[in-house]
N, C-alpha and C positions, 0 to 999 in steps of 0.2 A: 780396486781402482776402476773407475768408469772408462769404457773404451771410447767415449765421445766427450767433447768438451763440455764443461758444466754450463748450466743455463746462464750463470753470471758472465762467464767468458764469452758465451754466445751473444748475450745482450750487449757486450761492450763493442761489438762490431755492428751496431744498429744501422750505421750509415750505409755500408755495403750491403748488409742484409736487407734493409728496406728497399734499396734500389733493385736488388734481385727479386724481391717479393713483388714489387710493382711491375717489373718486366714480365715475370711469369704469369701474373694475373692478367695483364693485357693480352698476352699470347693465348691464354686459356679462353678469354672472352672472345678473341678474334676467331677462334675455332668454331664457336657455336652461335654467336650473334647473327652472322649472315644467314642462318637458318630461318630467320623471320621473313626473309625475302620469299621463301617458298610458300608461305601462308597466303600471300596475295597474288604472286605470279609464279606459275609452275616452272620448274627447270625442264630442260630437255632430257630425253633418254633415247637410246637405240633399241630398248626392249631386249637387251642382251645381257645375260648373266653368265659369268665365267668363274671357274675356281682358280686357285693359285697355280695350277698346272696349265692354265689357258684353255681348259676343256669347257665347252659350252654346256651349261646345265639347264638353261631356259631361254626361250626366245619370245615369250608372250608377256610375262609380268613386266610392268603393271597394267598392261592394256587388257581390254575385255576379250579380244579375239586376235588371232594371228594376222588378220587382215589389217589391223591397226598398227602392228609392230614393224618398224623398219627392218629389224634383223630377220624376221620371218618372211617378209616380202622379198628380201634379198636372197632367200633360199637357204639361209643358215638353219641348221636343225640341231637339237641336243645331241651331244656326242662328237660334233665337229670340234676341231681344236685350232687355236691360233698358233701359227708357226713362230714360236718364241725365238728360234735361232735366227731366222731371216729378219725378224722385226726387233731384235735386241737393240738396246739403247747404246750403241757404239757407232758413231759419236752421239753425245746427248742432243746435239742440235739437229740431228737427222729427222726427216719427215716421218720415218717409221716409228721413231721414239715418241714423237708428238702424238701419234695415234695410239701407241701402246699404253702410255701413261693415262690415256683417257679411259681405257677399259680395265686396267690393272692398278693404277696408282691410287693410293688413298684407301678407300673402304674395300676395294675388291668387289666381287659379286656384281650385283646390279648397280650400275654407275649412273650418276646424274651429271649432266653437262649443261653448259650455257645453251640457251635456245639457238637453233639453226646451226649447231656445230656439225662439221663434216669430218669423217675419218676414213682411212683406207686400211683394211686388214687382210693379211695373208692367211687363208683358211685351209687347213688340211681336212678334207671331208672324212666323216666317220665311215662312209661306205667304201673307202679305200681308193677312190678316184684320184686324179692328179690334183695338186694344190691349185687354188684359184684365188684371185684377188677380188675383194668385195668392197664397194664403196657404200657407206652408210650416212644418212642425213637425219639428224636428231629431230624429233617432234616433241611437242609439249607432253610431259608426263601427267596423266590424270591423277588427281588427288581428291578423295572423298571429303565430305564435310567432317566426318569423324577423324580422318587423317590430319586435317588442318588443325582441329581442336587439340589432338594429341601432340602434334608438333609444337603448337603454341605453348602448351603446358610443359612439355619437355624443355623447351628453350628457356622459359621463365624460371622453372625450377633449377635448371643448370646455372643460370646467371646468379640466382639467389644463393645456392650452395657455394659457388666459387667466392662470392663476396663475403659470405659468412666465414669461410676458411681464411680468406685474406684478413678479415678483421681480427680473428683470433690470434693469428701470428703477429699482426701489427701491434696489438695491445699486450700479448703475452708471448713474446718470442722465446722459444725453447726448441730442443730437438723433438720433443713430443708433439708440439703444435705444428712444427715444420713437416713432420712425418705425415700428419693428417692432411696438411695443405697439399703436399706433393701427390697424395693419392687423389684428392678431390679435383684438382685442376685437370686431370685426365679422365678419371672414372666419375663422370657426372652425366645426368640424363640428356644434356645437350647433344645435338647431332651435327656432323661435320660435312654433310653432302654439299651444301652451298659453298663452303670454304674451299673444298677441293675443286669444285667446278670453276671457281675463280682462278685457281692456280694452274689448271691444266694446260693453259696456253704457253706455260714456261716450264719445260721439263726439269730444268735445274732447280726451280722453286719447289717442284714436287719432290725431288730428291732431298732437298734440304728439309722439307717438312717431314718426310718419312724418317729421316735421321733423327730429327728432334722428337718425333712421335715415339720412336723406339726407345730413346733415352728417357722420355717422359714416362713410358709404361714401366721401364725398369725401375726408375726412381719412385714410381707410385707403389709398386709392390714392396720395395725396400722401405719406403716411408711408412707403409701400413704395418710392417713387422716391427719397426722401431716404435711406432705409436703403441702397438699392443704390448711391447715389452716395458715401456716407460710410463704408461698411464697408471695412476692419476697424478703422481708427484714428480714426473720427469726424472725418474731414477730407475735403474735396472738392478734388480736383486742379484747378489753374487751368483746364484745358481743359474741365472739366465745370461751371464756374461758371454759364454761361448756362443750361445744362439745369436747374440747381438753381432758377433763377428760375421755370421753368415748372411745377415741382411744385405749389406752392400754387395756381397758376392752373388747372392741370388738375383739382385737387381741387375747386375752386369750380365748374368746368364740370360735373363729375360730380354734385356736390350739386344744382346747379340743374336738371340733366336729371331727376334722381330726384324733385325737388320738382314739376317740371312734369308728370311722370308721374302724380302724385297728383291732377292736374286733372280726372280722370274723376269725382271726387267732386262736381265743380261742373258736370257736364254735358258735358265735353269728351272726345273719343275720343283715347286716348293710347297705343294699342298699338304703333304704329310708333315713337313716341318712346321707349317703354320698351325695345323691341328694340334701338334704336340705342344707348341707354345701356349695355345689357349687352354689346353688341358692342364698344363703346368700351373696355370693360374688357379685352377680348382684345388690343386695340391697345396699351394700357398694359402689359399682361402681356408682350407681345412686346418692347416697348421696354425694359422692365426687364431681360429676359433678354439682350438685345443689349448693354445697358450693362454688365451683370455679366461677360459673355463678353469684351467689349473691355477692361475694366479688369483682368481676370484675367491678361491677357498681360503686363502690366507690373509685376506684383506679385512679390516674392521668393518662393522655393519654399514656405516654411511658410504664408504668407498666401495663396498660390495654392491650397494644399490646403484651407484654410478657405473660400475663395471657392467651391471646387467643391461644398462642402456646401450653401452658400446657393443656388447655381445649380440643383442637383438638387432642393432643396426647392421652389424656385419653379417649376421645370419640371413637377413632379408635382402640387403642391398647388393652384396658382392656376388652371390651366385646368380641373381637375376641379371646383373650387368654382364658377367662373363658369358652366360648363356645367350644373351642378346648379341654379344660380340661374335660368338661362334656362328650364330645364325646369319649375322650380317656379313661377316668378313671371310667366312670359309664355307665350304659346302658340306661340312660334316652333318648338319641337320638334314640336308636333302639326301645325303647318302643313306642315312638311317631310316628316315620316314618317307622318302620319296617325293616330298613336296617342300616348298619353301614358305616360311611364314610371311604374312602380309606386312607391309610397312607400318600399318596402324598397330598391329600386334607387337612388332618390334619396338615401336615407340612406347607402348605400355610396359614392355619388359625393361626398357631403360629407366623408366620412371622410379621404380622402388629404390634405385641406388641413392636417390636423394634422401631416403630415410636414414642411411648411414651417416651422411654429413649432418643431418639435423640432430639425430640421437647423440652422436659423438660430440657435437658442439655444445649441446645442453649438459652433457656429462663433464666437459672441460670447464664451462663457464660457471656452473652451479656446483657448490660444495654439498648442497642438500637437494636431492631430486625426489620427486614423488615416484610412486610405484610405476614401473615401465608398462604395466598392464593397462594403465589409463590411456596413454597415447595410442597403444596398440588397439584398444577397444574402440577409441574414437575414430582411428584411421580405418578400421574394418567397417564401421557403420557408414563413414563418409564414402568409402569405395562402393559399398552395396547400394547406397542411395544414388551415387553418381551413375552407376550402371542402370539403376531402375528408372532414372529420368533421362539419361543420355541416350540409351538404346532406342526408346520410343521416339525421341526427338529426331534422331538420325533416320529412323524408319519413315517418319512423316516427311522429312526433307526429301528422301529418295522417292517416296511415293508421289509427292507433288511434282517432282521433276519428270515423272513419266507422263504427266498430262499436258506437257508442253510449256513453253515459256510464259504463257498467259497466267498460269497458276503457280509458276515457280517463284518463290520469294527471292528478291535480289539480295546480294551480299550485305548491303547496308541494313536491310531489315533484320537479318539474323544478328548482326553486330549490335544494332542500337535498340532493337525491340525484343527479339526472342532471347538472346543471351542474357540481358539483365534480368528478365522475368525468370529465366531458368536458374540463374545464380541466386536470386532471392528465394525461390522455392526450395532450392537445394540447401541454402543456409538454414531456413526455418525447419525443414524436415530433418536436417542434421542435428539441430539442437533438440528437437523432439525425440529423434531416434536414439541419440546418446543418453538422454535423460531416461527414456523408456528402458534401454538396455541396463543402465546403471541401477535403476530401481527394481527391475524385474529379475535380472540375472545375478546381481551382485549380492550374494548372501551376507558377506561381511558388512556391507553397508546397512542392510536391514537389521542385522544383529546389533550393530552399534546404535542405530536409530532407536531400537526398542529399549536398549539399556539406558541411553541418554534420556529417553522419555520417562523412564522410571526414576531416574535421578532428578529430573525436573519436578515430578510429582512429590518426591521426598523433600526437596528443598522448599516447596510451598507449604509443607507441614512443619518445617524446622522451627525451633524455638529460639535459637541464638544465631548471631552472625558467624561465630566460630564453626557452628555445625553446618551452615550453608557453605562456608569456604571449604570445609573438609569434604562434604558431599560433592561439590563441584570438581575438586582436584581428583578425588578417588574415582568419580564417575568418568571423567574425561580420560584419565590414565588407564583405567580398566577397560572401558568400552573400545578405545582406539589403540590400546597397546602402546602408550607413549612412554618415553624414557624418563620424563621428569615433569613436574608441575607444581606451582605455588601461586597463592593469591596474596596480593598486597592491597590492603584496605586503607582508605583515606582516614587519617587522624590529624586534624589541624591542617598544616601546610605540607605534610608528607604523607606517603602511603607506606604502611607498615605491615610486615609479615609476622604473624603471631604463632605459626605452627611449623614444625618440621614435617616436611612431606617428601614424596618420592623425588629423589635427586637433590634435595635441599637439606642441609644439616646446619648445626648450630653456628659454625664459623662463617657461614656465607652471609651475604648481604641481607639485612633485615629492614632497611628503609630505602625507598625510592624518592629522590628529590627532583622537583620539576626542572631545576637548573642543570644538574649533572646527569640526569637520567631521562632527558627529553625524548630520546628515541624509543625507550621502553614505554613511555606514557603517551606517545603520539596517537595511539589507537583510541584514546579517550577523546581526542579532538575530532578524529574522523568518525567515531561512533561505529566502527566495524573492526573485525580482526585484521591484524597487519603482520605480514611476514617480517622477520628480523634478519638482517644480513649476517652472513657467516663471519665476516671480518670487517675491519675498518672502523671500529668503534670501541669504546672503553667497556670491557667485559670483566673488569676486576670485581671479585666478590660473587660472581655468578658460577653456576656449574660449568664444567668444561667437557670437551670431547662429545660423546654421543648425547650426554644429558644437557648440553648447552641449550638455552632457550631459542626456539625457532619461530615462535608465534606469540604475539601479544594480543590478548582478548579482553576488550573493555566490558566492565559491568557498569553501564551508564545509568545515572540517576540524577534527578534534580536535588536530591538530599545528599549532602556531602558524605555522611556516614554510610550511606548505601552505595557509594561509588567505590569501585575497586578495579584492579587490573590483574588478570591471570597470565602468568608466563609459562608456556608449555613447550616441552622439548619435542623432537621428532619421534617417529615410531621406534620402538626397540629394535625392529628389523633394520633400521637405518634410513628408510625412506621418509621424505618430508610429509607434512600434513597437506592433503590436497584440497582443492576448492570446495568439493562437496562436504568434506569434514569441517572446513572452516565455516561453512554455512550452518552446519549443525551446531557447532560450538557457539556461534553467534546467537542462535536461538536459545540455547541453554543458558548462555550468559544473560540474556534478556530476562529469562525466568528467574535466574539468581538475583538480578537487580530488583525485580518485583518482589521476590521473597524477602530480600533485605529491607525493602521499604515497609513490608508488612510487619516484620520483626521490630523495626524501629517505631512504627506507629503503635504497635501493641505495647512496647516499652513506654512510650510517651503516655498512652492511655492509663497504664498502671501507675505511672508517676503522678499524673493528674488526679487519679482516684485517691492515691495515697495522700497527696497534698490537701485534697478536699476533706479527707477524713481527719487529717491533722488539724485543719482549720475548724472543722465542726467540733472536734474534741476541745480545742481551746475556747470556743464560744460557749460550750456547755459546762466548762469547769467552773466551780464556785469561786467567787471573788474573795481574795485573802482579806482578813480583818484589817481595818485601818486604811484600806485602799479604795478609793472611789471607783465605781464601775463606769 
C-alpha cells in the first residue's frame, strides 16, 4: 500500500491544490524577480562580510580597495566580532534588531541593503580591546558588466524554471510533480539579495521570511526524494516504501536545522550548525542519486532513458547549487581556501541548477526522449562559445572604461547594439559548433551515415518495390538500432503493408486508411518526417511498448505507386529518434522514392515493349482464309 494518497485522490482536490500552487509560485517569483532591480541600479552595501557566529570575515569585497569600503573606513578588521548578546532581537522592534537583521538576516555573509541605509553595530575587537559602537552608512555596491549579465541570466532562468514546474503540476497534478515543484521553487538560479533588502526595514517580516525559507528548504529536499522514488509513473515500488517514510522526516530535520541557524539573531553562535545543515544537503543529494541509479536498473528501456535525464540533471544541478549556497551563506569556503568567491562566480554556480528543472521536466512531459548526451553536448558547446565570446567582450568593456568617459560606451549602446550582435554571433557559432562536434566526434552518427548511404545505393539498384521496402526497413533498423519498422505503400485509396518486418507480424495492421489513420499519414502532407505522440490517438493494430511507432517517414512521389509511408519505432535502448537521425532518414526516404519511381518506370517500359511486340506479332500474322484483311 502506498504511503501517500493516490494521484486520483490528489487530483480530486484540485481547487485547494491549485490555490496552494498559485500562492507558492507567486512567493517563489517574489523572491527572485526584484533581483532585476540590481541590473540597472546597484544596491547599497557596507563592505562587511560576517559568518553565522557574527565574526567579520572580510571588509573590502565588493570594493576594489579598503578606502572605498564603509566597514574598513570605520576601522573594522577581519576577526572582529559583532556582539550578538547585546544586539539580540529581544524585542523585535528594538533598534539593535533592526541593525542586526541587516547584516545577518537572509543570505548572511556579504549583505546588500537599500541605498543610503544606516546601521549601528556593537563590535568586539579581535585585538582584545574594549567593545565599541560603530555606525555605518551604505554606499552603492559596484557591479561589473559581467556581473550584471550573469544576474540577468540567473533571474530569467529562475523565472523560467519556476513557471515550468508550475505548469507541470497544473496540468499533471501528482505527488511526483509536486515533489519536483517544491524543489524548484526554492532551489533555482534566481538570487534573493534585492528581496531581503526590501524586507530589512521590518524585522518581523525578515523573521517570517526566514521561517518560510526554512520550511521551503525542508520541503524542497523532501520533495526531491519523493520525486526520485515515484518517477516516472508516480508510484513507489514496495522495496522503497520504507525510504518514502523518511522523506518527510528528513524535510523536517532540514527545516529545524535552518531555523536553529537563525538563532544568531537571539545571541547564539550558529556557524557550525549552518555548515552542518548545508553539508547534510550533500548527503541527501548523494542519496537521491543512489536511489535514481538503483531504480534505473529495473526500468524498461524507454523509462530508463527518461531516468537518465533526471540523473544527469541531479548530478549537474544539485551539487552546484549547494556549493554556491555554502559559499554564499556560510564561511566554510573562506575557512578552507582563505578567500571568498566573487558574486559573478557565485551567479555562475547557481545557473547549472536550471539544468535539473529542464531535464526533469522533459523526462516528465515526454514518454520518449532522445539520448541525454545530445543536450549535454549542445550545452557544453554553448558554454564554451559563451565564454569564448563573453570574456573578450567583458575585457573590451573594462579596457574602454580605463580611457575615460569619452571612450566608454553608454549602457544603452551595450543593450541595443553590442548585446544583439553578440547574441547573433553566439547563435550562429553555436549552430556551427554543435554541428561540427556532432559530425567530427560522434562516431555513431558517422557509422549510421555510412550504412544508410550504402542502403541508398542498394535501393537505387533494386529491381522491385518489395526489395526497396525491405532494404529501407532493414537499413534504418540496423544502422540506427531501432526497435521496429514497416513500410506501407499506396495501392489505390489505401496504403498497404506487404511484408512482415522487425516488430510487425501477421495479426497487426496491414492497411492505412486516410480517414482513420490521418495522423500516421500526415507526414505525406508535410513532406518531412514527423514524430508520433506517445498517447492520445488510436493505436489499435500497431506494435505496443518499446516497438510502438514513434516516427512517420514519407516516401513522397508524384507517382501514386511510388508513394509510401515508413513507420519506425524508437531505439532498442529506449531513446527516441533525434533530429539528426530524422534528417538522415528523410534523405534516405527521398532516395527510396526515387528508386521506386525508377522501378515503376522500368516496369512501364517493359510493359510498353511487350505490348509493342504483341502488336507487331498480330500485324505480321497471316490472315485466316475467308477473312478480308
